C-alpha positions in Angstrom: 24.0 12.7 2.0 23.4 14.6 5.2 21.5 12.3 7.5 21.5 8.6 8.4 18.1 8.2 6.6 19.6 9.6 3.4 22.5 7.2 3.7 20.3 4.2 4.4 18.0 5.0 1.5 21.0 5.3 -0.8 22.4 2.0 0.4 19.1 0.2 0.1 18.6 1.5 -3.5 22.0 0.2 -4.5 21.2 -3.2 -2.8 18.0 -3.5 -4.8 19.8 -2.7 -8.0 22.5 -5.2 -7.3 20.0 -7.9 -6.4 17.9 -7.3 -9.6 21.0 -7.4 -11.7 22.2 -10.6 -10.0 18.8 -12.3 -10.5 18.6 -11.2 -14.2 22.2 -12.4 -14.7 21.5 -15.8 -13.2 18.4 -16.3 -15.4 20.4 -15.3 -18.5 23.2 -17.6 -17.5 20.9 -20.6 -16.9 19.2 -19.9 -20.3 22.5 -19.8 -22.1 23.5 -23.2 -20.6 20.4 -24.9 -22.0 20.7 -26.9 -25.3 18.3 -24.6 -27.1 18.6 -21.2 -25.3 15.6 -18.9 -25.2 13.4 -21.5 -26.8 10.6 -20.9 -24.3 10.9 -17.2 -24.8 10.6 -17.5 -28.5 7.6 -19.9 -28.2 5.8 -17.6 -25.8 6.4 -14.6 -28.1 5.0 -16.5 -31.1 2.0 -17.5 -29.1 1.3 -13.9 -28.1 1.6 -12.7 -31.7 -0.7 -15.5 -32.9 -3.3 -14.4 -30.2 -3.1 -10.8 -31.4 -3.7 -11.9 -35.0 -6.7 -14.0 -33.9 -8.4 -11.4 -31.8 -8.3 -8.9 -34.5 -7.6 -5.2 -34.8 -10.5 -3.9 -32.8 -9.6 -5.7 -29.6 -6.0 -4.5 -30.0 -7.1 -0.9 -30.4 -9.4 -1.2 -27.3 -6.4 -2.4 -25.3 -4.3 0.5 -26.6 -7.0 3.0 -25.7 -7.2 1.6 -22.2 -3.4 1.9 -21.8 -3.5 5.4 -23.1 -6.3 6.5 -20.6 -4.7 4.8 -17.6 -2.4 7.8 -16.7 -5.3 10.2 -16.9 -7.4 8.0 -14.5 -4.5 7.9 -12.1 -4.1 11.7 -12.3 -7.8 12.2 -11.6 -7.4 9.9 -8.5 -4.4 11.9 -7.3 -6.2 15.2 -7.9 -9.2 14.0 -5.9 -7.2 13.0 -2.8 -7.0 16.4 -1.2 -10.7 16.9 -1.6 -11.4 13.5 0.0 -9.0 14.4 2.9 -10.8 17.8 3.3 -14.2 16.1 3.4 -13.1 13.6 6.0 -11.4 16.3 8.2 -14.5 18.5 8.0 -16.7 15.6 9.0 -14.5 15.0 12.1 -14.4 18.6 13.0 -18.1 19.0 12.7 -18.5 15.9 14.9 -16.3 17.6 17.5 -18.3 20.8 17.3 -21.5 18.9 17.9 -20.0 17.5 21.2 -19.1 21.0 22.4 -15.9 23.0 22.5 -14.8 21.9 25.9 -15.0 18.3 25.0 -13.4 19.0 21.6 -10.3 20.4 23.2 -10.1 17.5 25.7 -10.5 14.9 23.0 -8.4 16.5 20.2 -5.8 13.9 20.2 -8.2 11.0 19.9 -10.5 12.5 17.3 -7.6 13.6 15.0 -6.3 10.0 15.0 -9.6 8.8 13.5 -9.5 5.7 15.8 -6.5 4.1 14.2 -3.7 3.1 16.7 -0.9 1.3 14.9 0.9 0.3 18.1 -2.1 -1.7 19.3 -2.9 -4.9 17.4 -5.5 -6.9 19.4 -5.3 -9.9 16.9 -6.7 -12.3 19.4 -9.4 -9.9 20.6 -9.2 -7.2 23.2 -9.6 -8.3 26.8 -12.8 -6.8 28.3 -12.4 -4.9 31.6 -15.1 -5.2 34.2 -17.4 -2.2 34.1 -17.1 0.3 36.9 -13.7 -0.8 38.3 -10.5 1.1 37.8 -7.5 -0.5 36.1 -5.6 -0.9 39.4 -8.4 -2.9 41.0 -8.9 -5.1 37.9 -5.2 -5.9 38.0 -5.3 -6.9 41.7 -8.2 -9.2 41.0 -6.4 -10.8 38.2 -3.4 -11.6 40.4 -5.5 -13.2 43.1 
């Protein structure tokens, strides 16, 4: 561990492991104290097995096929992400080129942010400024 971030990540990982183990241990402890331990688990398992027997082999094979294809669908999604990013970036750059190079360089920071500003959260709605007046005059009118 070389940085504070490395240390904090390590500590948080250990905290999560301890909390999961504590919760699991508590659940097992409570189950053991019951008059018939793990009765609900056995009942749920038997109900699941009965459902699998009732639905038949074809439904079970369909479910297994879907489980087997899930990693490949996820891989296709991950592989397509760079192409989607390139498409979005190209669209933004072409939009800047249409406005002219001088404006593109002046607005580079705004257009590369794609209009998302995480520090501003106008949850109650953004207050409208009066058109044509600078910020300083609008503030003075508000105070009066």
